[in-house]
C-alpha positions in Angstrom: 136.3 74.8 87.5 133.1 75.1 86.6 131.7 77.2 89.1 134.8 79.6 89.1 133.6 79.7 85.4 130.2 80.9 86.8 131.9 83.4 89.1 133.8 84.8 86.6 131.1 85.6 84.0 129.5 86.8 86.4 132.2 89.0 87.7 132.9 89.8 84.3 129.6 91.3 83.5 129.8 94.8 83.7 133.0 94.7 81.5 131.3 92.7 78.8 128.0 94.8 78.8 131.1 98.1 78.0 132.8 95.8 75.4 128.9 95.3 73.6 128.6 99.5 73.8 131.8 99.6 72.4 130.9 97.4 69.4 127.8 99.1 68.8 129.8 102.5 68.8 132.2 101.2 66.0 129.0 99.6 64.1 129.3 95.7 64.6 126.3 95.9 66.7 122.9 96.1 65.8 122.1 99.7 66.8 118.8 98.6 68.1 118.6 95.1 68.8 122.0 94.8 70.9 120.4 95.2 74.1 118.7 91.6 73.5 122.5 90.6 74.2 122.7 92.0 77.8 119.7 93.2 79.2 116.7 90.2 80.1 114.6 93.1 79.8 115.2 93.4 76.6 114.7 89.4 75.6 111.7 89.9 74.0 109.7 86.8 74.4 106.9 85.9 71.6 106.1 82.0 72.7 102.9 80.2 71.7 102.3 77.7 75.3 100.5 74.9 73.1 103.4 74.9 71.1 106.7 73.1 71.5 109.9 75.5 71.0 113.1 74.4 69.5 116.1 76.4 70.0 118.8 76.7 67.4 121.8 78.5 68.3 124.1 79.2 65.4 126.4 81.8 65.9 127.3 83.6 62.6 126.2 83.6 58.8 127.4 80.5 58.1 126.0 78.6 61.0 122.8 79.8 60.3 122.2 79.1 56.8 123.4 75.8 57.8 120.6 74.7 59.8 117.7 76.5 57.5 117.1 73.2 55.4 117.1 71.6 59.0 114.9 73.6 60.5 112.7 73.7 57.2 112.6 69.6 57.4 111.5 69.4 61.0 108.6 71.9 60.0 107.6 69.8 58.0 107.2 66.9 59.4 106.0 67.5 63.2 103.0 70.2 63.9 102.3 72.3 66.6 106.0 73.1 66.7 108.1 77.0 66.9 112.1 77.5 66.9 113.9 80.0 68.4 117.5 81.0 66.1 119.8 83.2 68.4 122.7 84.4 66.2 125.7 86.4 67.6 127.0 88.9 64.5 125.9 91.4 62.9 125.7 90.4 59.7 123.9 87.1 60.8 121.0 89.2 62.1 120.8 91.1 58.8 120.3 87.4 57.2 118.1 86.3 59.1 115.5 88.9 58.8 115.1 88.3 55.3 115.9 84.6 55.3 113.1 83.6 58.3 110.3 85.9 56.7 108.8 83.0 54.9 108.1 81.2 58.3 105.6 82.4 60.3 106.8 79.8 63.8 110.6 81.2 63.6 112.0 84.0 65.9 115.7 85.5 65.7 117.3 87.1 68.8 120.9 87.6 69.3 121.7 85.4 71.5 122.5 86.7 75.7 126.0 86.5 77.1 126.6 83.5 79.0 126.1 84.4 82.3 124.4 82.5 84.6 121.3 84.7 86.1 121.1 85.5 82.1 120.7 82.1 81.2 118.3 81.2 83.7 116.2 84.2 82.7 116.1 83.3 78.9 115.3 80.2 80.3 112.8 80.6 82.1 110.9 83.5 79.8 111.4 80.9 76.6 111.3 77.9 78.4 112.5 75.6 75.4 111.7 72.0 75.1 115.0 70.7 73.1 118.3 72.7 72.2 120.3 72.4 69.3 124.1 74.3 69.5 125.7 74.6 66.5 129.6 74.3 65.1 132.0 75.4 68.5 129.2 77.0 70.3 130.4 75.8 73.9 128.8 78.1 76.5 128.5 76.3 80.0 126.3 77.7 81.5 123.2 77.6 79.3 124.3 73.9 79.1 124.2 72.5 82.5 120.6 75.1 82.8 119.7 72.5 79.8 120.7 69.8 82.0 119.4 70.8 85.1 115.7 71.6 83.8 115.8 68.3 81.7 116.2 70.1 77.9 117.5 67.6 75.6 120.5 68.8 74.4 122.1 67.9 70.7 125.5 69.5 69.1 125.3 69.6 65.6 128.4 70.0 62.9 130.3 69.7 66.0 134.0 71.0 65.1 136.9 70.7 67.4 140.5 71.4 66.7 143.1 70.1 67.7 144.5 73.4 69.5 140.7 73.2 71.2 141.3 69.8 72.1 145.0 70.1 73.8 142.7 73.1 76.0 140.4 70.8 76.8 142.6 68.3 78.0 143.7 70.7 80.3 140.8 69.5 82.4 139.5 66.5 81.2 136.9 66.0 84.0 135.4 70.0 83.0 135.3 68.4 79.4 133.5 64.9 79.9 130.8 66.6 82.1 130.1 69.2 79.7 130.0 66.5 76.3 128.5 63.9 78.1 125.3 66.4 78.7 124.6 66.2 74.7 122.1 63.6 73.8 123.0 63.5 70.4 126.5 64.8 68.7 127.3 65.0 65.3 130.3 66.0 63.3 131.7 67.6 60.8 134.8 65.9 60.4 136.1 62.3 61.8 138.7 64.4 63.9 135.9 66.0 65.8 134.4 62.4 66.5 137.4 61.2 67.8 138.2 63.8 70.3 134.3 63.9 71.6 134.5 59.9 72.0 137.5 60.3 75.0 134.8 62.7 76.8 131.5 60.5 75.9 131.0 57.4 74.3 127.6 57.2 73.2 125.2 59.2 70.6 128.4 60.6 68.7 128.1 60.4 64.8 129.6 61.6 62.0 127.9 62.1 58.6 129.4 65.5 57.2 129.8 68.9 57.2 126.2 70.5 57.4 127.3 73.7 55.3 127.1 71.4 52.3 123.2 71.2 52.5 122.3 75.0 52.5 120.1 75.9 49.4 120.7 78.4 46.9 118.3 79.0 44.0 120.7 80.1 41.3 117.9 81.2 39.6 116.3 83.5 42.2 120.0 85.8 42.2 119.8 89.0 40.6 122.6 91.3 39.5 122.6 94.3 38.3 126.0 93.6 36.7 124.7 90.7 34.8 125.1 92.1 31.0 128.6 93.2 32.3 129.4 90.2 34.2 128.5 88.1 31.0 129.9 89.7 28.7 133.7 90.8 30.2 136.2 88.4 31.3 137.1 88.4 35.1 138.0 86.6 38.1 136.4 86.9 42.0 138.4 87.2 45.0 136.4 86.7 47.4 136.6 86.5 51.9 140.0 88.4 51.7 142.4 89.5 54.4 144.8 91.9 55.3 147.8 91.1 52.4 145.6 88.9 50.2 144.5 92.1 47.9 148.2 92.5 47.1 148.6 89.4 46.4 145.1 89.1 44.3 146.9 92.8 42.6 150.1 91.4 41.9 147.9 88.0 39.8 146.0 90.8 38.1 149.4 92.4 36.8 150.3 89.3 35.2 147.0 88.0 33.9 147.7 91.9 32.1 150.1 90.0 30.0 147.5 87.7 28.1 144.3 89.5 28.2 144.5 93.1 28.6 140.7 93.5 29.1 140.8 91.2 32.8 138.9 92.5 35.3 139.6 91.3 38.8 136.9 91.5 41.5 137.9 91.8 45.2 135.1 91.3 47.9 136.9 91.6 51.8 136.0 89.8 54.6 136.1 92.7 56.2 134.6 95.8 54.7 136.0 98.8 56.5 139.9 97.8 54.7 138.3 99.5 51.7 139.7 102.3 51.8 143.3 100.9 51.7 142.7 98.3 49.7 141.6 101.2 46.9 145.1 103.0 48.2 147.1 99.6 47.3 145.4 99.9 44.2 146.3 103.7 43.4 150.0 102.6 44.7 150.4 100.4 41.5 148.2 102.5 39.0 145.7 100.0 38.8 141.9 101.4 37.6 139.7 100.9 40.9 136.4 101.5 41.6 134.5 100.6 44.8 130.9 99.3 44.3 128.4 99.5 46.5 125.0 97.2 46.9 123.1 98.2 43.7 125.7 100.5 42.2 126.7 99.3 38.5 130.3 98.8 37.2 132.6 101.2 35.1 133.3 100.0 31.9 136.7 101.8 32.3 137.6 99.8 35.7 139.9 96.9 36.0 139.9 96.7 39.3 136.2 96.1 40.9 135.7 96.2 45.1 132.8 95.2 46.7 131.5 97.6 49.7 128.5 95.6 51.2 128.0 92.7 53.1 126.0 89.4 51.7 126.3 89.9 47.9 128.7 87.4 47.1 126.4 85.0 45.9 125.6 87.6 43.3 128.9 87.5 42.0 129.6 83.4 42.2 126.7 82.9 39.4 128.5 84.3 37.4 132.1 83.9 37.8 134.1 80.9 36.5 137.0 81.3 38.6 137.3 82.3 42.6 140.3 82.7 44.9 138.8 82.2 48.3 140.8 84.2 51.1 142.4 83.7 54.0 144.6 81.4 53.2 147.5 82.7 52.2 148.9 84.3 55.5 151.6 82.3 57.3 150.2 83.6 61.4 146.6 82.8 60.4 148.0 78.7 60.0 145.8 77.5 62.3 143.0 79.4 62.0 143.1 79.8 58.1 140.1 79.3 55.3 136.9 81.0 54.8 133.5 78.9 53.3 133.9 77.8 50.0 130.8 76.1 49.5 128.8 78.4 48.6 130.9 79.1 45.7 130.9 75.5 44.6 127.6 75.4 44.7 127.4 77.9 42.1 129.4 75.9 39.7 132.7 77.6 41.0 136.4 76.8 40.5 138.3 77.4 43.3 141.8 78.3 44.5 143.2 78.6 47.8 146.1 79.5 50.1 147.8 76.6 52.0 146.2 77.6 55.1 142.6 76.2 55.4 142.8 74.7 58.8 138.6 75.8 59.5 137.6 74.1 56.4 140.2 71.9 56.0 137.7 68.5 55.1 135.6 70.8 53.1 138.7 71.2 51.0 139.7 67.5 51.2 135.9 66.9 49.6 135.7 69.9 46.9 139.7 68.6 45.6 138.8 65.1 45.7 135.6 66.0 43.2 138.6 68.5 41.0 137.1 71.6 42.2 139.4 73.2 44.4 143.2 73.3 44.3 145.8 74.7 45.9 148.1 77.3 45.3 151.3 78.3 46.5 151.8 82.1 44.4 150.9 84.3 42.2 152.7 82.3 39.3 150.4 79.3 40.2 147.3 81.4 40.3 147.7 83.3 37.1 148.4 80.2 35.3 145.3 78.6 36.6 143.3 81.4 35.8 144.1 81.8 32.3 143.2 78.2 31.3 140.1 79.0 33.1 139.4 82.1 31.3 140.2 81.1 27.8 137.0 80.7 27.2 135.4 82.6 29.9 131.7 81.9 29.4 130.8 79.5 32.2 129.1 76.4 32.6 128.4 75.5 36.1 126.1 72.2 35.8 128.9 69.5 35.9 130.0 71.4 39.7 126.4 72.1 41.3 125.3 68.9 40.4 128.5 67.4 42.0 128.1 69.6 44.9 124.1 69.6 45.4 124.3 66.0 45.6 126.6 65.9 48.3 124.4 67.9 49.9 121.5 66.1 49.7 122.6 63.0 51.2 124.4 65.1 53.8 121.1 66.7 55.0 119.5 63.1 54.4 122.1 61.1 56.8 121.4 64.6 59.0 117.4 64.2 59.7 118.3 60.6 60.3 119.6 61.4 63.1 117.7 64.0 64.7 114.5 62.7 63.9 115.3 59.9 65.6 116.3 62.4 68.5 113.6 64.2 68.0 111.1 60.9 68.5 110.7 60.8 71.6 110.8 64.6 72.4 107.6 65.7 70.4 104.6 64.6 70.3 
């Protein structure tokens, strides 16, 4: 199977180039840096040969944010270290531009396609000493290249769903070869640990989800609309998917029976859908405003649609109640759920639908400490929001403390395992 994978990825390379060019046209790729994914001449290597290079691969925003505290800890504990962080998505690269400014030894690049000759060239140029893969980023060509070069591999915050596990079990010998290549596996849940034990009996630990450890400086969050958000009664629907906005608009209409001045703020997961959401508002005769970053909210609007990436925390800070999307859509039952951790860290009471498989273990934690609640329909959501909004002033200290304490414990446990892993690799 490994040989077949190598042949297929090489054969598909021209097609993948075309796919990335098409994504660039659709503005889903960085207009200037997309070539980092596909052309060795664009790998743009910056490497101090006197330092050890630790490579973290974290595909998207959530994974990227989760590794920042780990990078900070390693950076504080070890000398003569450089870091390479690779990501896949456009939003993660935009975030990296901001978050990595404080480091002078951390380089960000787009992850190259997992094609054999590309990986060979990437390794020969960057010469990583240690590699951390995050979440479900299992790339066979990368893994076997690292193994061949005797580069220590670690999989952190590993996550394997039951569906994915069944696929791996079709090729158990291949799965065993891949997962036994890791010297350390830290899983995000017990389910994944049990799955990995089928393929590798050593150095597999469950320490908790590292997405709990990403730091948010609430004091550093600024919002042009602070006065509006403090003055008005509002709730936030975050990371919504197609169909969920109507669900939220129906909830808004029910809330209007209690609060005539209620404001609903919608932040869709994919902002290219903003116009269609506005049309749904118009169909229901709701007064709507689309706002871009650093644009003021008008006083006479009842529905606000956010048309910008990366600013949700600016609203979580002020929101008392938040509905997290990708959770009410039946067809997404096995992939449902968006990350609720940032909202919880900023003191929000969280509501979600029944389909949160992707963040099942996180929601279990939040439910246990009474921060989140599952809702089945618009009436349940509106009834709960009315209770929250009776006094719309926000006191986020209790929720924030609970989540941050969990995050600190997870970070400590994770760093204990990582430091043991690094002990013999970094002198």
